[in-house]
C-alpha atoms as an extended CHARMM CRD file, in Angstrom:
* protein
*
       282  EXT
         1         1  MET       CA             -5.4530000000       -5.9620000000        4.5860000000  PROA      1               0.0000000000
         2         2  SER       CA             -7.7060000000       -2.8230000000        3.7940000000  PROA      2               0.0000000000
         3         3  ILE       CA             -8.0840000000        0.0690000000        1.6610000000  PROA      3               0.0000000000
         4         4  SER       CA             -9.2600000000        3.3840000000        1.9390000000  PROA      4               0.0000000000
         5         5  VAL       CA            -10.3870000000        5.8550000000       -0.8200000000  PROA      5               0.0000000000
         6         6  GLU       CA            -10.5850000000        9.5890000000       -0.7490000000  PROA      6               0.0000000000
         7         7  PHE       CA            -12.3870000000       11.8500000000       -3.4700000000  PROA      7               0.0000000000
         8         8  PHE       CA            -12.8460000000       15.5260000000       -3.1200000000  PROA      8               0.0000000000
         9         9  PRO       CA            -16.2220000000       17.2220000000       -4.0820000000  PROA      9               0.0000000000
        10        10  PRO       CA            -17.1680000000       17.6940000000       -7.5650000000  PROA      10              0.0000000000
        11        11  LYS       CA            -17.6500000000       21.3060000000       -9.2620000000  PROA      11              0.0000000000
        12        12  ASP       CA            -20.1410000000       20.5990000000      -12.3760000000  PROA      12              0.0000000000
        13        13  GLU       CA            -22.7950000000       17.7980000000      -12.8570000000  PROA      13              0.0000000000
        14        14  ALA       CA            -20.4560000000       15.7660000000      -15.2480000000  PROA      14              0.0000000000
        15        15  GLY       CA            -17.6250000000       15.5880000000      -12.5470000000  PROA      15              0.0000000000
        16        16  GLU       CA            -20.4770000000       14.0320000000      -10.3920000000  PROA      16              0.0000000000
        17        17  LEU       CA            -20.7470000000       11.6890000000      -12.7120000000  PROA      17              0.0000000000
        18        18  ARG       CA            -17.7040000000       11.0390000000      -12.9700000000  PROA      18              0.0000000000
        19        19  LEU       CA            -17.2700000000       10.5150000000       -9.3880000000  PROA      19              0.0000000000
        20        20  TRP       CA            -20.0840000000        8.1720000000       -9.5370000000  PROA      20              0.0000000000
        21        21  GLU       CA            -18.6060000000        5.8980000000      -12.1500000000  PROA      21              0.0000000000
        22        22  ALA       CA            -15.4720000000        6.1180000000       -9.8560000000  PROA      22              0.0000000000
        23        23  MET       CA            -17.0930000000        5.5300000000       -6.9890000000  PROA      23              0.0000000000
        24        24  ALA       CA            -18.7690000000        2.1700000000       -8.5230000000  PROA      24              0.0000000000
        25        25  SER       CA            -15.5480000000        0.8970000000      -10.0510000000  PROA      25              0.0000000000
        26        26  LEU       CA            -13.3950000000        1.2410000000       -6.3560000000  PROA      26              0.0000000000
        27        27  SER       CA            -16.1120000000       -0.0070000000       -4.0170000000  PROA      27              0.0000000000
        28        28  THR       CA            -15.5050000000       -3.8340000000       -5.9480000000  PROA      28              0.0000000000
        29        29  LEU       CA            -12.5970000000       -3.3600000000       -3.4560000000  PROA      29              0.0000000000
        30        30  LYS       CA            -14.7510000000       -3.2730000000       -0.5340000000  PROA      30              0.0000000000
        31        31  PRO       CA            -12.8160000000       -0.1280000000        0.5480000000  PROA      31              0.0000000000
        32        32  GLU       CA            -12.8520000000       -0.1120000000        4.7980000000  PROA      32              0.0000000000
        33        33  PHE       CA            -14.2290000000        3.6710000000        4.4000000000  PROA      33              0.0000000000
        34        34  VAL       CA            -14.2970000000        6.4680000000        1.5910000000  PROA      34              0.0000000000
        35        35  SER       CA            -13.2980000000       10.1830000000        2.6490000000  PROA      35              0.0000000000
        36        36  VAL       CA            -14.3530000000       12.9690000000        1.0750000000  PROA      36              0.0000000000
        37        37  THR       CA            -12.0040000000       16.5390000000        1.3310000000  PROA      37              0.0000000000
        38        38  TYR       CA            -13.0070000000       20.3370000000        1.3410000000  PROA      38              0.0000000000
        39        39  GLY       CA            -11.5450000000       22.6170000000       -0.9340000000  PROA      39              0.0000000000
        40        40  ALA       CA             -8.9970000000       24.9820000000       -0.4490000000  PROA      40              0.0000000000
        41        41  GLY       CA            -10.5590000000       27.6940000000        2.3930000000  PROA      41              0.0000000000
        42        42  GLY       CA            -13.1130000000       25.1570000000        3.0690000000  PROA      42              0.0000000000
        43        43  SER       CA            -14.5540000000       26.5870000000       -0.6570000000  PROA      43              0.0000000000
        44        44  THR       CA            -16.6330000000       23.3070000000       -1.1100000000  PROA      44              0.0000000000
        45        45  ARG       CA            -18.0680000000       22.3680000000        2.1660000000  PROA      45              0.0000000000
        46        46  ASP       CA            -21.5790000000       22.8170000000        0.9660000000  PROA      46              0.0000000000
        47        47  ARG       CA            -20.9040000000       19.9340000000       -1.7420000000  PROA      47              0.0000000000
        48        48  THR       CA            -18.9270000000       17.9190000000        0.9040000000  PROA      48              0.0000000000
        49        49  ILE       CA            -21.7980000000       17.6470000000        3.3160000000  PROA      49              0.0000000000
        50        50  LYS       CA            -24.0180000000       16.6750000000        0.4690000000  PROA      50              0.0000000000
        51        51  ILE       CA            -21.7810000000       14.2110000000       -1.7340000000  PROA      51              0.0000000000
        52        52  THR       CA            -20.6100000000       12.8630000000        1.4830000000  PROA      52              0.0000000000
        53        53  LYS       CA            -24.5740000000       12.3910000000        2.8200000000  PROA      53              0.0000000000
        54        54  GLU       CA            -25.4310000000       10.7220000000       -0.7550000000  PROA      54              0.0000000000
        55        55  ILE       CA            -22.4620000000        8.3810000000       -0.5020000000  PROA      55              0.0000000000
        56        56  THR       CA            -24.1430000000        7.5930000000        2.9230000000  PROA      56              0.0000000000
        57        57  GLU       CA            -27.1850000000        6.7110000000        1.5900000000  PROA      57              0.0000000000
        58        58  ARG       CA            -26.4390000000        5.2050000000       -1.5960000000  PROA      58              0.0000000000
        59        59  THR       CA            -23.4600000000        2.5080000000       -0.3500000000  PROA      59              0.0000000000
        60        60  ASN       CA            -22.3770000000        0.4470000000        2.9320000000  PROA      60              0.0000000000
        61        61  ILE       CA            -19.5420000000        2.3960000000        2.7360000000  PROA      61              0.0000000000
        62        62  SER       CA            -18.3320000000        3.9680000000        5.7380000000  PROA      62              0.0000000000
        63        63  THR       CA            -17.4860000000        7.5090000000        5.1310000000  PROA      63              0.0000000000
        64        64  VAL       CA            -14.9900000000        9.9030000000        6.6370000000  PROA      64              0.0000000000
        65        65  ALA       CA            -16.1970000000       13.4610000000        6.5790000000  PROA      65              0.0000000000
        66        66  HSD       CA            -14.0170000000       16.2390000000        6.5850000000  PROA      66              0.0000000000
        67        67  LEU       CA            -13.8820000000       19.2430000000        8.6050000000  PROA      67              0.0000000000
        68        68  THR       CA            -11.5130000000       22.0920000000        8.5040000000  PROA      68              0.0000000000
        69        69  CYS       CA            -11.1610000000       25.1290000000       10.8350000000  PROA      69              0.0000000000
        70        70  VAL       CA            -11.0570000000       27.7120000000        7.6010000000  PROA      70              0.0000000000
        71        71  GLY       CA            -13.9690000000       29.9970000000        7.1150000000  PROA      71              0.0000000000
        72        72  SER       CA            -16.0350000000       28.6540000000       10.1000000000  PROA      72              0.0000000000
        73        73  THR       CA            -16.7720000000       30.1090000000       13.4940000000  PROA      73              0.0000000000
        74        74  ARG       CA            -17.0410000000       28.0110000000       16.3930000000  PROA      74              0.0000000000
        75        75  ASP       CA            -20.9030000000       27.9970000000       16.2090000000  PROA      75              0.0000000000
        76        76  GLU       CA            -20.9350000000       27.1900000000       12.7150000000  PROA      76              0.0000000000
        77        77  LEU       CA            -18.3460000000       23.4480000000       13.3770000000  PROA      77              0.0000000000
        78        78  HSD       CA            -20.7640000000       22.4970000000       15.8500000000  PROA      78              0.0000000000
        79        79  GLU       CA            -23.5710000000       22.8610000000       13.3150000000  PROA      79              0.0000000000
        80        80  ILE       CA            -22.0890000000       20.8940000000       10.2540000000  PROA      80              0.0000000000
        81        81  LEU       CA            -21.3440000000       18.3020000000       13.8230000000  PROA      81              0.0000000000
        82        82  GLY       CA            -25.3940000000       18.3950000000       13.9730000000  PROA      82              0.0000000000
        83        83  GLN       CA            -25.6260000000       18.0400000000        9.8060000000  PROA      83              0.0000000000
        84        84  TYR       CA            -23.1400000000       14.8900000000        9.8980000000  PROA      84              0.0000000000
        85        85  LYS       CA            -24.6170000000       13.3580000000       12.7380000000  PROA      85              0.0000000000
        86        86  ALA       CA            -27.7070000000       13.5440000000       11.1780000000  PROA      86              0.0000000000
        87        87  VAL       CA            -26.8970000000       11.9200000000        8.0800000000  PROA      87              0.0000000000
        88        88  GLY       CA            -25.7340000000        9.2520000000        9.5670000000  PROA      88              0.0000000000
        89        89  ILE       CA            -22.0740000000        9.7110000000        9.2600000000  PROA      89              0.0000000000
        90        90  LYS       CA            -19.8750000000        8.3670000000       11.9780000000  PROA      90              0.0000000000
        91        91  SER       CA            -16.3980000000        9.4560000000       11.6210000000  PROA      91              0.0000000000
        92        92  ILE       CA            -14.8000000000       12.9420000000       10.6080000000  PROA      92              0.0000000000
        93        93  LEU       CA            -11.1760000000       13.9940000000        9.5620000000  PROA      93              0.0000000000
        94        94  ALA       CA            -10.6330000000       17.2020000000       11.6290000000  PROA      94              0.0000000000
        95        95  LEU       CA             -8.0820000000       19.3230000000       10.2230000000  PROA      95              0.0000000000
        96        96  ARG       CA             -6.9590000000       22.9990000000       10.2000000000  PROA      96              0.0000000000
        97        97  GLY       CA             -7.1440000000       22.9390000000        6.6090000000  PROA      97              0.0000000000
        98        98  ASP       CA             -5.6840000000       25.2440000000        4.0570000000  PROA      98              0.0000000000
        99        99  PRO       CA             -6.6560000000       29.2760000000        3.8160000000  PROA      99              0.0000000000
       100       100  VAL       CA             -7.6350000000       30.5980000000        0.8040000000  PROA      100             0.0000000000
       101       101  GLY       CA             -4.6000000000       30.7540000000       -2.0070000000  PROA      101             0.0000000000
       102       102  GLY       CA             -3.0710000000       27.7600000000       -0.6580000000  PROA      102             0.0000000000
       103       103  PRO       CA             -0.7550000000       26.3840000000        2.5330000000  PROA      103             0.0000000000
       104       104  SER       CA              1.6840000000       29.0870000000        1.4410000000  PROA      104             0.0000000000
       105       105  VAL       CA             -0.5010000000       31.8690000000        2.1860000000  PROA      105             0.0000000000
       106       106  PRO       CA             -0.3410000000       32.9730000000        5.7740000000  PROA      106             0.0000000000
       107       107  TRP       CA             -2.7040000000       31.6310000000        8.2800000000  PROA      107             0.0000000000
       108       108  VAL       CA             -6.0540000000       34.1660000000        9.5350000000  PROA      108             0.0000000000
       109       109  LYS       CA             -8.3840000000       33.2920000000       12.0810000000  PROA      109             0.0000000000
       110       110  THR       CA            -11.7990000000       33.3160000000       11.3510000000  PROA      110             0.0000000000
       111       111  GLU       CA            -13.3090000000       35.3600000000       14.1700000000  PROA      111             0.0000000000
       112       112  GLY       CA            -15.2840000000       33.5660000000       16.2890000000  PROA      112             0.0000000000
       113       113  GLY       CA            -13.3040000000       30.1950000000       14.7890000000  PROA      113             0.0000000000
       114       114  PHE       CA            -10.8360000000       27.9220000000       15.7280000000  PROA      114             0.0000000000
       115       115  ASP       CA             -7.0020000000       28.2320000000       14.9780000000  PROA      115             0.0000000000
       116       116  HSD       CA             -5.4070000000       24.5990000000       15.1100000000  PROA      116             0.0000000000
       117       117  ALA       CA             -6.7960000000       21.3720000000       14.7890000000  PROA      117             0.0000000000
       118       118  ASP       CA             -6.6550000000       20.0570000000       17.8370000000  PROA      118             0.0000000000
       119       119  GLN       CA             -9.5810000000       22.2610000000       19.1070000000  PROA      119             0.0000000000
       120       120  LEU       CA            -11.7150000000       20.7820000000       16.3910000000  PROA      120             0.0000000000
       121       121  VAL       CA            -10.8980000000       17.3810000000       17.7520000000  PROA      121             0.0000000000
       122       122  GLU       CA            -12.1160000000       18.6750000000       21.5460000000  PROA      122             0.0000000000
       123       123  LEU       CA            -15.3140000000       20.0200000000       19.5810000000  PROA      123             0.0000000000
       124       124  ALA       CA            -16.2680000000       16.2690000000       18.2560000000  PROA      124             0.0000000000
       125       125  ALA       CA            -15.4490000000       14.9670000000       20.7450000000  PROA      125             0.0000000000
       126       126  ASN       CA            -17.6170000000       16.9180000000       23.5080000000  PROA      126             0.0000000000
       127       127  PHE       CA            -20.4090000000       16.8430000000       20.9720000000  PROA      127             0.0000000000
       128       128  GLY       CA            -19.9370000000       13.0970000000       20.5820000000  PROA      128             0.0000000000
       129       129  GLY       CA            -20.9300000000        9.9530000000       18.3160000000  PROA      129             0.0000000000
       130       130  PHE       CA            -18.0300000000       10.1770000000       16.2180000000  PROA      130             0.0000000000
       131       131  GLU       CA            -14.7720000000        8.6460000000       15.8410000000  PROA      131             0.0000000000
       132       132  ILE       CA            -12.3210000000       11.2770000000       14.9240000000  PROA      132             0.0000000000
       133       133  GLY       CA             -9.3710000000       11.0560000000       12.4940000000  PROA      133             0.0000000000
       134       134  VAL       CA             -6.6410000000       13.2520000000       12.0630000000  PROA      134             0.0000000000
       135       135  ALA       CA             -3.8320000000       13.8250000000        9.6000000000  PROA      135             0.0000000000
       136       136  ALA       CA             -0.2410000000       12.8970000000        9.8290000000  PROA      136             0.0000000000
       137       137  PHE       CA              3.2350000000       14.0110000000        8.1000000000  PROA      137             0.0000000000
       138       138  PRO       CA              5.7900000000       11.5270000000        7.1160000000  PROA      138             0.0000000000
       139       139  ASP       CA              8.1080000000       13.9580000000        5.7230000000  PROA      139             0.0000000000
       140       140  GLY       CA              6.9820000000       16.6490000000        8.4370000000  PROA      140             0.0000000000
       141       141  HSD       CA              4.2050000000       19.1690000000        8.7310000000  PROA      141             0.0000000000
       142       142  PRO       CA              5.1780000000       22.2470000000        6.5690000000  PROA      142             0.0000000000
       143       143  ALA       CA              3.4860000000       24.6270000000        9.3520000000  PROA      143             0.0000000000
       144       144  SER       CA              6.1320000000       23.4850000000       12.0550000000  PROA      144             0.0000000000
       145       145  GLY       CA              8.9380000000       24.0130000000        9.7780000000  PROA      145             0.0000000000
       146       146  VAL       CA              9.0850000000       20.2960000000        9.3690000000  PROA      146             0.0000000000
       147       147  ASP       CA             10.0220000000       20.0240000000       12.7320000000  PROA      147             0.0000000000
       148       148  ALA       CA              9.5670000000       16.3460000000       13.3600000000  PROA      148             0.0000000000
       149       149  GLU       CA              9.4690000000       15.7680000000       17.5490000000  PROA      149             0.0000000000
       150       150  LYS       CA              6.7650000000       18.7040000000       17.2640000000  PROA      150             0.0000000000
       151       151  ASP       CA              4.3560000000       17.0430000000       15.1350000000  PROA      151             0.0000000000
       152       152  ILE       CA              4.3260000000       14.1230000000       17.2450000000  PROA      152             0.0000000000
       153       153  GLU       CA              3.6410000000       16.6460000000       20.2190000000  PROA      153             0.0000000000
       154       154  VAL       CA              1.2690000000       17.6810000000       18.1060000000  PROA      154             0.0000000000
       155       155  LEU       CA             -0.5170000000       13.9910000000       17.1290000000  PROA      155             0.0000000000
       156       156  LEU       CA             -0.2660000000       13.1490000000       21.0770000000  PROA      156             0.0000000000
       157       157  ARG       CA             -1.7230000000       16.0010000000       22.1450000000  PROA      157             0.0000000000
       158       158  LYS       CA             -4.6560000000       15.1410000000       19.2630000000  PROA      158             0.0000000000
       159       159  GLU       CA             -4.7780000000       11.9760000000       20.1630000000  PROA      159             0.0000000000
       160       160  GLN       CA             -5.1870000000       12.9760000000       24.3480000000  PROA      160             0.0000000000
       161       161  LEU       CA             -8.1300000000       14.5380000000       23.4900000000  PROA      161             0.0000000000
       162       162  GLY       CA            -10.0320000000       11.7900000000       21.3470000000  PROA      162             0.0000000000
       163       163  ALA       CA             -8.4780000000       11.4040000000       18.0450000000  PROA      163             0.0000000000
       164       164  THR       CA             -8.2160000000        7.2230000000       17.0360000000  PROA      164             0.0000000000
       165       165  PHE       CA             -6.4720000000        7.4330000000       13.8710000000  PROA      165             0.0000000000
       166       166  ALA       CA             -4.6470000000        9.3080000000       11.4590000000  PROA      166             0.0000000000
       167       167  THR       CA             -3.9580000000        9.3870000000        7.6460000000  PROA      167             0.0000000000
       168       168  THR       CA             -1.2000000000       10.9970000000        6.4810000000  PROA      168             0.0000000000
       169       169  GLN       CA             -0.2800000000       13.1460000000        3.7440000000  PROA      169             0.0000000000
       170       170  PHE       CA              0.9700000000       11.5860000000        0.4190000000  PROA      170             0.0000000000
       171       171  PHE       CA              4.8080000000       10.4220000000        0.6070000000  PROA      171             0.0000000000
       172       172  PHE       CA              6.8870000000        8.5910000000       -1.1430000000  PROA      172             0.0000000000
       173       173  GLU       CA              9.9320000000        6.4750000000        1.2310000000  PROA      173             0.0000000000
       174       174  SER       CA              7.9230000000        4.0060000000        3.2800000000  PROA      174             0.0000000000
       175       175  ALA       CA             11.0460000000        4.8800000000        5.8660000000  PROA      175             0.0000000000
       176       176  LYS       CA              9.6170000000        8.0360000000        6.5340000000  PROA      176             0.0000000000
       177       177  TRP       CA              6.2120000000        6.1830000000        7.6720000000  PROA      177             0.0000000000
       178       178  GLU       CA              7.8600000000        3.5000000000        9.5270000000  PROA      178             0.0000000000
       179       179  LEU       CA              9.9080000000        6.2310000000       11.7680000000  PROA      179             0.0000000000
       180       180  LEU       CA              6.7650000000        8.4510000000       12.5390000000  PROA      180             0.0000000000
       181       181  VAL       CA              5.2110000000        5.3680000000       13.1770000000  PROA      181             0.0000000000
       182       182  SER       CA              8.1780000000        4.2600000000       15.6060000000  PROA      182             0.0000000000
       183       183  LYS       CA              8.1200000000        7.4870000000       17.4260000000  PROA      183             0.0000000000
       184       184  LEU       CA              4.6090000000        7.5110000000       18.0900000000  PROA      184             0.0000000000
       185       185  ALA       CA              4.3870000000        3.7960000000       19.4960000000  PROA      185             0.0000000000
       186       186  ALA       CA              8.1010000000        4.5700000000       21.6570000000  PROA      186             0.0000000000
       187       187  ARG       CA              5.9590000000        7.2100000000       23.3890000000  PROA      187             0.0000000000
       188       188  GLY       CA              2.9680000000        5.0070000000       24.1760000000  PROA      188             0.0000000000
       189       189  SER       CA              0.8100000000        6.0060000000       21.6400000000  PROA      189             0.0000000000
       190       190  LYS       CA             -2.2430000000        3.7710000000       20.3040000000  PROA      190             0.0000000000
       191       191  LEU       CA             -3.2880000000        6.1580000000       17.0460000000  PROA      191             0.0000000000
       192       192  THR       CA             -3.5880000000        3.7590000000       13.9880000000  PROA      192             0.0000000000
       193       193  VAL       CA             -1.6830000000        5.8100000000       11.3180000000  PROA      193             0.0000000000
       194       194  ILE       CA             -2.9830000000        5.1630000000        7.8310000000  PROA      194             0.0000000000
       195       195  PRO       CA             -0.3890000000        6.0780000000        4.9510000000  PROA      195             0.0000000000
       196       196  GLY       CA             -1.9580000000        8.0670000000        2.3960000000  PROA      196             0.0000000000
       197       197  ILE       CA             -0.6700000000        6.9610000000       -1.2710000000  PROA      197             0.0000000000
       198       198  LEU       CA             -1.3580000000        9.5250000000       -4.6480000000  PROA      198             0.0000000000
       199       199  PRO       CA             -1.3300000000        7.7200000000       -7.7520000000  PROA      199             0.0000000000
       200       200  ILE       CA              0.4230000000       10.3880000000       -9.9640000000  PROA      200             0.0000000000
       201       201  THR       CA             -1.2260000000       10.6650000000      -13.4390000000  PROA      201             0.0000000000
       202       202  ASN       CA              0.6030000000       14.1020000000      -14.6300000000  PROA      202             0.0000000000
       203       203  VAL       CA              3.8250000000       15.5470000000      -13.7660000000  PROA      203             0.0000000000
       204       204  LYS       CA              2.3690000000       18.8580000000      -12.9830000000  PROA      204             0.0000000000
       205       205  GLN       CA             -0.1900000000       17.4680000000      -10.7360000000  PROA      205             0.0000000000
       206       206  LEU       CA              3.0760000000       15.8110000000       -8.9200000000  PROA      206             0.0000000000
       207       207  LYS       CA              4.8780000000       18.8340000000       -8.4460000000  PROA      207             0.0000000000
       208       208  ARG       CA              1.4200000000       21.1040000000       -7.7400000000  PROA      208             0.0000000000
       209       209  ALA       CA              0.7710000000       18.7650000000       -4.8070000000  PROA      209             0.0000000000
       210       210  ALA       CA              4.1680000000       18.3550000000       -3.6440000000  PROA      210             0.0000000000
       211       211  GLU       CA              4.4080000000       22.2900000000       -3.4490000000  PROA      211             0.0000000000
       212       212  LEU       CA              1.1730000000       22.4650000000       -1.9120000000  PROA      212             0.0000000000
       213       213  GLY       CA              1.5620000000       19.6630000000        0.8670000000  PROA      213             0.0000000000
       214       214  GLY       CA              5.1120000000       20.1350000000        1.6010000000  PROA      214             0.0000000000
       215       215  THR       CA              6.5860000000       16.6960000000       -0.2210000000  PROA      215             0.0000000000
       216       216  PRO       CA              9.7830000000       16.4930000000       -1.2640000000  PROA      216             0.0000000000
       217       217  ILE       CA              9.7070000000       14.2900000000       -4.2560000000  PROA      217             0.0000000000
       218       218  PRO       CA             12.7340000000       12.3250000000       -4.1740000000  PROA      218             0.0000000000
       219       219  SER       CA             15.0740000000       12.7300000000       -7.3330000000  PROA      219             0.0000000000
       220       220  LYS       CA             15.2840000000        9.2530000000       -8.8990000000  PROA      220             0.0000000000
       221       221  ILE       CA             11.6290000000        9.6320000000       -8.5330000000  PROA      221             0.0000000000
       222       222  GLU       CA             11.7160000000       12.6630000000      -10.4480000000  PROA      222             0.0000000000
       223       223  LYS       CA             14.3430000000       11.3410000000      -12.8140000000  PROA      223             0.0000000000
       224       224  ARG       CA             11.8690000000        8.5840000000      -13.8650000000  PROA      224             0.0000000000
       225       225  PHE       CA              9.1570000000       10.7950000000      -14.4500000000  PROA      225             0.0000000000
       226       226  GLU       CA             11.4790000000       13.7630000000      -16.4830000000  PROA      226             0.0000000000
       227       227  ALA       CA             11.8720000000       11.0870000000      -19.1160000000  PROA      227             0.0000000000
       228       228  ILE       CA              8.2200000000       10.2060000000      -20.4740000000  PROA      228             0.0000000000
       229       229  GLU       CA              7.0050000000       13.7070000000      -18.8460000000  PROA      229             0.0000000000
       230       230  SER       CA              5.2620000000       14.3310000000      -22.3830000000  PROA      230             0.0000000000
       231       231  ASP       CA              3.5100000000       10.8580000000      -22.4770000000  PROA      231             0.0000000000
       232       232  ALA       CA              0.2650000000       10.8960000000      -20.4820000000  PROA      232             0.0000000000
       233       233  GLU       CA             -0.3640000000        7.4950000000      -20.3980000000  PROA      233             0.0000000000
       234       234  ALA       CA              3.7100000000        6.2190000000      -19.8820000000  PROA      234             0.0000000000
       235       235  VAL       CA              3.5020000000        8.3040000000      -16.9520000000  PROA      235             0.0000000000
       236       236  ARG       CA             -0.2510000000        6.9940000000      -15.3260000000  PROA      236             0.0000000000
       237       237  LYS       CA              1.9500000000        3.3120000000      -15.8400000000  PROA      237             0.0000000000
       238       238  LEU       CA              4.9300000000        4.6760000000      -14.2030000000  PROA      238             0.0000000000
       239       239  GLY       CA              2.5640000000        6.3960000000      -10.9660000000  PROA      239             0.0000000000
       240       240  VAL       CA              1.0510000000        3.2030000000      -10.8990000000  PROA      240             0.0000000000
       241       241  GLU       CA              4.6000000000        1.3080000000      -10.5090000000  PROA      241             0.0000000000
       242       242  ILE       CA              5.5770000000        3.5230000000       -8.0830000000  PROA      242             0.0000000000
       243       243  ALA       CA              2.0950000000        3.5460000000       -5.9910000000  PROA      243             0.0000000000
       244       244  THR       CA              2.4030000000       -0.5520000000       -6.0030000000  PROA      244             0.0000000000
       245       245  GLU       CA              5.8430000000       -0.4190000000       -4.9570000000  PROA      245             0.0000000000
       246       246  LEU       CA              5.4510000000        1.6800000000       -1.7540000000  PROA      246             0.0000000000
       247       247  SER       CA              2.4220000000       -0.0240000000       -1.6900000000  PROA      247             0.0000000000
       248       248  ARG       CA              3.9890000000       -3.4010000000       -1.0480000000  PROA      248             0.0000000000
       249       249  GLU       CA              6.7660000000       -2.1120000000        1.0090000000  PROA      249             0.0000000000
       250       250  LEU       CA              4.1900000000       -0.5330000000        3.8820000000  PROA      250             0.0000000000
       251       251  LEU       CA              2.2650000000       -3.5110000000        3.2500000000  PROA      251             0.0000000000
       252       252  ASP       CA              5.9880000000       -5.3890000000        4.6240000000  PROA      252             0.0000000000
       253       253  LEU       CA              6.1240000000       -2.7730000000        7.3140000000  PROA      253             0.0000000000
       254       254  LYS       CA              2.6660000000       -4.2150000000        8.9100000000  PROA      254             0.0000000000
       255       255  ALA       CA              0.9160000000       -0.9900000000        7.4520000000  PROA      255             0.0000000000
       256       256  PRO       CA             -2.5900000000       -1.4990000000        9.0740000000  PROA      256             0.0000000000
       257       257  GLY       CA             -4.5260000000        0.0800000000        5.6250000000  PROA      257             0.0000000000
       258       258  LEU       CA             -3.7820000000        1.8840000000        2.5550000000  PROA      258             0.0000000000
       259       259  HSD       CA             -5.7420000000        4.9380000000        1.7710000000  PROA      259             0.0000000000
       260       260  TYR       CA             -5.5760000000        6.3750000000       -1.5910000000  PROA      260             0.0000000000
       261       261  TYR       CA             -5.7320000000        9.6280000000       -2.7640000000  PROA      261             0.0000000000
       262       262  THR       CA             -7.8080000000        8.9520000000       -6.1490000000  PROA      262             0.0000000000
       263       263  MET       CA             -8.3440000000       12.6010000000       -8.0100000000  PROA      263             0.0000000000
       264       264  ASN       CA            -12.0680000000       11.2910000000       -8.5190000000  PROA      264             0.0000000000
       265       265  SER       CA            -10.8220000000        8.3940000000      -10.9320000000  PROA      265             0.0000000000
       266       266  ALA       CA            -10.6490000000        4.5560000000      -10.3700000000  PROA      266             0.0000000000
       267       267  ARG       CA             -8.2740000000        3.4020000000      -12.4280000000  PROA      267             0.0000000000
       268       268  SER       CA             -4.8980000000        3.6780000000      -10.9600000000  PROA      268             0.0000000000
       269       269  THR       CA             -6.3360000000        2.6920000000       -7.7910000000  PROA      269             0.0000000000
       270       270  LEU       CA             -7.9360000000       -0.5190000000       -9.7200000000  PROA      270             0.0000000000
       271       271  GLU       CA             -4.4170000000       -1.6010000000      -11.1980000000  PROA      271             0.0000000000
       272       272  ILE       CA             -2.6500000000       -0.8850000000       -7.9210000000  PROA      272             0.0000000000
       273       273  ALA       CA             -4.9050000000       -2.9120000000       -5.8390000000  PROA      273             0.0000000000
       274       274  ALA       CA             -4.7280000000       -5.7810000000       -8.6110000000  PROA      274             0.0000000000
       275       275  ASN       CA             -1.1470000000       -5.5830000000       -8.8740000000  PROA      275             0.0000000000
       276       276  LEU       CA             -1.1010000000       -6.1530000000       -4.7680000000  PROA      276             0.0000000000
       277       277  GLY       CA             -3.4800000000       -9.3260000000       -5.3140000000  PROA      277             0.0000000000
       278       278  LEU       CA             -6.7970000000       -7.8920000000       -3.8650000000  PROA      278             0.0000000000
       279       279  PRO       CA             -9.8250000000       -9.5570000000       -4.6560000000  PROA      279             0.0000000000
       280       280  ARG       CA            -12.4250000000       -7.4220000000       -6.5290000000  PROA      280             0.0000000000
       281       281  HSD       CA            -16.1710000000       -8.1000000000       -5.6960000000  PROA      281             0.0000000000
       282       282  GLY       CA            -19.4860000000       -7.8590000000       -7.5560000000  PROA      282             0.0000000000
């Protein structure tokens, strides 16, 4: 069983130090890959390129660099692909991305740019030399009006254009991932769908992330957090417990791997891995 982890680019020197500390700790789990996000509106694009390059150079861990439609023309996206290729990055995650202000803000296409992630997939496939990943949404994509059948068609289209794997938005019910995967399989898809898991560390983060990603929080989980939300360590421990429960269910369903949204901190992910009996190295 493999795990993978996701970081976001740090905003300052202190944040960069925390990222490298987390990276060093999580590398003991020998993750299958590390992915590095863009900020909202593509605001951290240059830092994403820098951090992804440094992870590639400093470690032997495969890196997956995010690429989004936000704020870039087609020519600029082609140039970014060239920068990624030049520093040895072999995998990208092609995403439409969120506009500045978040996903609730109306989408405005950049002049000379793209509207949808399938155009990015096609661009990267034509560029050549990359394994291409995309996003999947077990709870439904907000932009599709949470239309599960439309989401399946979009994923099939991206696979047809060259995508070979997907990582999901975080979610809380393993049955949602199972349904998504079974629907794809029924259509003949070979897309590897890696479930994404967010270990909750504070309740405000949970509500904000759920609002941004359109992820419904099951009432039973909300109630468990509400009872302890003023106790930061109790919230973090419950986040580990819930993520461990979900991870075990997904492993029982034969998930191809588990992808953890670390929020640039190693502690919770390491505890989940220990609960699952995953070995540490070094």
